[in-house]
N, C-alpha and C positions, 0 to 999 in steps of 0.2 A: 610581636608575634611571629615565631620562627615557622615559615613554611617548609614542611618537608618535601622532599623531592617528588614522591607520590603524590602528593597535594598539588604541588607544582606542575606535574603533567596533567594533571585532570583540569587544572585551570587554563592552561595552554589549550588543551585539546577543546574546551568549551569556547575558547577565543577563536579557535580554527573552524568550530561549527558556525559561530556567528559570522566569520568572513565569508564562507561559503554560501551563506544566506544573503548576506548584504550584496554581495557581487553577483547573485544570480548563478551561481556555478551549477551546470546539470550535468548529468552522468555522461561520463567519457569525456568530460573536461579536465584538463591538467591544472593541478595547483602550482603557484609560482615556485621556482627553483629553491632549495632548500636555504641558501643564502640569504636570497631576497626575502623569502617568507619570515626567515628568523629576524631579519632587520626591520620588517614591516610590523612584526608584532611586538619587538623590542624585547626578545628573549635569546637565550643561548641556543645554539644549534643541537646541543645535548638535549636539551629541555624540548625542543622542537620535535626531535627525532624520537623521544618516548612519547611525547603526546600524539605524533602520527602512528605511531605503532599500536597505541590504543585505539585509535578510530580506525585503523585495518582491521584489528582484532572483532570489533563491534559491526563491521561489515559497511561503514560509511565510506570507506576509501579503499583503494586498490594500488598496491605498490609494484611497480616493474623495476627489475634490477638494470639500473643503466638508463632507464627511460622515465623516470619521474614518479608522482603520486596522482592518481586520478580518482574523481568522484564516481562512486558506485550508484547504479540506480537502486531506488527504495519504493516500496509500493505503500499505499495508504491503508490503515486498519479497517476502514469502511469496506473497502473492496476484499479485504482477507475474509471479514466475517460474512458479507452478503453474497459475493461471486464466488471467491475462490474456493473456500471450503466445500460448498455443495458440488463443486465440478471436479475438485481433487479425487473424491471417492469415485466418480465417473471414470476419470482417467487411470485410476489404479485398478479398476475392473477391467477396462480396455483402453489401451493407449490410443487406439484408432480414433478416439474422441477428439485428439488433438485437431484432427482436420475437420471436425465439426466446428472447433473454435476459430479454424481458419477460414471456413466457411462463412461463421457469423460476422467475422471482421469484414467481409467484402461489404454486407449491408451497412454496418456500423462507420465504416471508415469513409466509404463512399459519402455519407452524410457528414462526419466530420471536416472532410476535405471541401466539400460543399459550403459548408458554414463559414469554415475558417477563410475562405477565399473572400466571404463577403463580410466577415466580422473583424477580422484580425488587425489588431492595432499595430503601430511601428515597433513597439517593444515584441509582440508576438512575433512579428515578420523576423527581427531581429534573432530572436532565440532559435526559430525554425531553421534559419541559415547558419547558425553557429552548430546546430546539432547535426545539420547536413554536412557540414565541414568536418566534423568530427568522425562521421563514417569514412572518412577518406584515410584513417589511421591504418600504419601498417600492421597493428597488432590485432588478429581477428578478434579476441575476446573484446577489446575495448570498442573495435568497430560495430561488432553485433550490439553491444550495448548501446552505442550511440545511435545505431539504427531503431531499436527501441523508442528511445528518447526522442529521435525525429517524429515518429508516428504520435508519440503522447504529446509533444509540443503542438502538432497540429490539432489533436484533440483538445488541448487547453485553448487553442486560438478560436475553437468553434463557439466558446463561451456557452456552452451547455453542459451543465456538471453531471447530469445522468449519463450522457456519451461518455464523458471524460471518466468517470468511474469506472464504468463498465469497462472501457478500454484498459484501466489500470489493471483491472482484476484479471482480464484475459492476458495481458502481457506477464503478469506474475506466473499464470500457468504455462504461458510458453516459453518462459526463461528457462524451466525445468525440463519440459517436455520436448522441446525441440531445439535446445541451447546448442547441441554439438552439430545439427543440421545448419542453423544459423552461422556459426562459426566457419563451418565447412565452406559455405556460400562465399565467405571472403577469402577463403584460400584458392579458390578457381578462378584464375584471372578473366576468363569470358563471363562468369558469372558476375563478378566484381565489377567489371565493367558495365555489365547490363544493369544492376542493382543502381550503380552509379547515375547512369543515364535516366533511370525512372526516376529517381529520387530528384534530380534535377529538373525533370519536367513537372513533377508535383509541386516543388518548390517554386519554380517559374510561374506558374498558373495561379498558385496561391497569391503571390508577390502582385501579379498583375490584375487580381480581382476577377478572375475567370471562374465562376463557380462550375459551370458545366465542364471546362478544361480539367479543373482540378479533380472532379467526380470520375472523369473518364480517365485521367492519368493515373488515378489511385487505383481504380479497378483494374488495369492494365498489369500495374505494379504487381497487385496482391494475387492476381491469376497466374503471374509468373513464378512468384514465392511459392505459391502452392504446389504448383507443377513440379519445381525444382526440388523441394523437399520431400515431395511425394518420391521422385525418381531417386534421390539418394538413400530412402529407405529401402525402396526396391532392389538398388544395386548392393546394398548391405545385406540384405536378405538372401540374394543370389550368391555373394561371396561366402556367406555363412553354410550355404547349401553345399557349395563346391567343397570348401573345406572340410566338411563331414564325411565325403565320398570315401577318400582314400583309408579313411579308420573303420569303415564299415565292414570290419571282418566277419560279424556274426551274421549279417545279412548274408555274405558270400558263402560262408560254410553252410548255412542252412538251404542252399539252392545246388 
């Protein structure tokens, strides 16, 4: 039986998906270098490139020129149907509802951090640590994706499926509603340093099994994120008003 190039690319793409699952690669994590991955899968580099391009077009991977190929964050269908769609209509009518979501996260993530400190397995802790390390990426897009995955890894470590699925739904909304603000946070050195410090505090308390410490660290972190994003929005609105003033000829002519 002859395998056509298109079918071969599909087959290799399937094998890459399997490798991602078996190795537990999370959003923001980098795939092995092209040469190494081709050898690992026993395929040519051309076939691998076609397969990776297919997975990029499907949204599973993201490719950075000169920087490698990374796993993108995916949301679950359950979250889409039961949480995301109803809230999307609210956000469409009034984007300020994104701050309602941020406020709701305070209550939910205080709980996920608390339970994660008490229930996290060694595998859970390793995943949270790897996600934290991925937030240190120089690429603001990848760092912000890893930020999301860090919080979701904590929710997973809580071993409460309702909290986890609710978090997944919230982050699907936040990926679109405050994505630019999240990326911007990783472009401002003092903010980046503060985020890293706060994430480190959350990680350390969970690893230490300090439930109350984890809850407090998470609350402090989310308060900072809320305030920072709100400040970014206010600055952007102020700049928009300033840029409109010089062109306001009609208003001047009427006075």
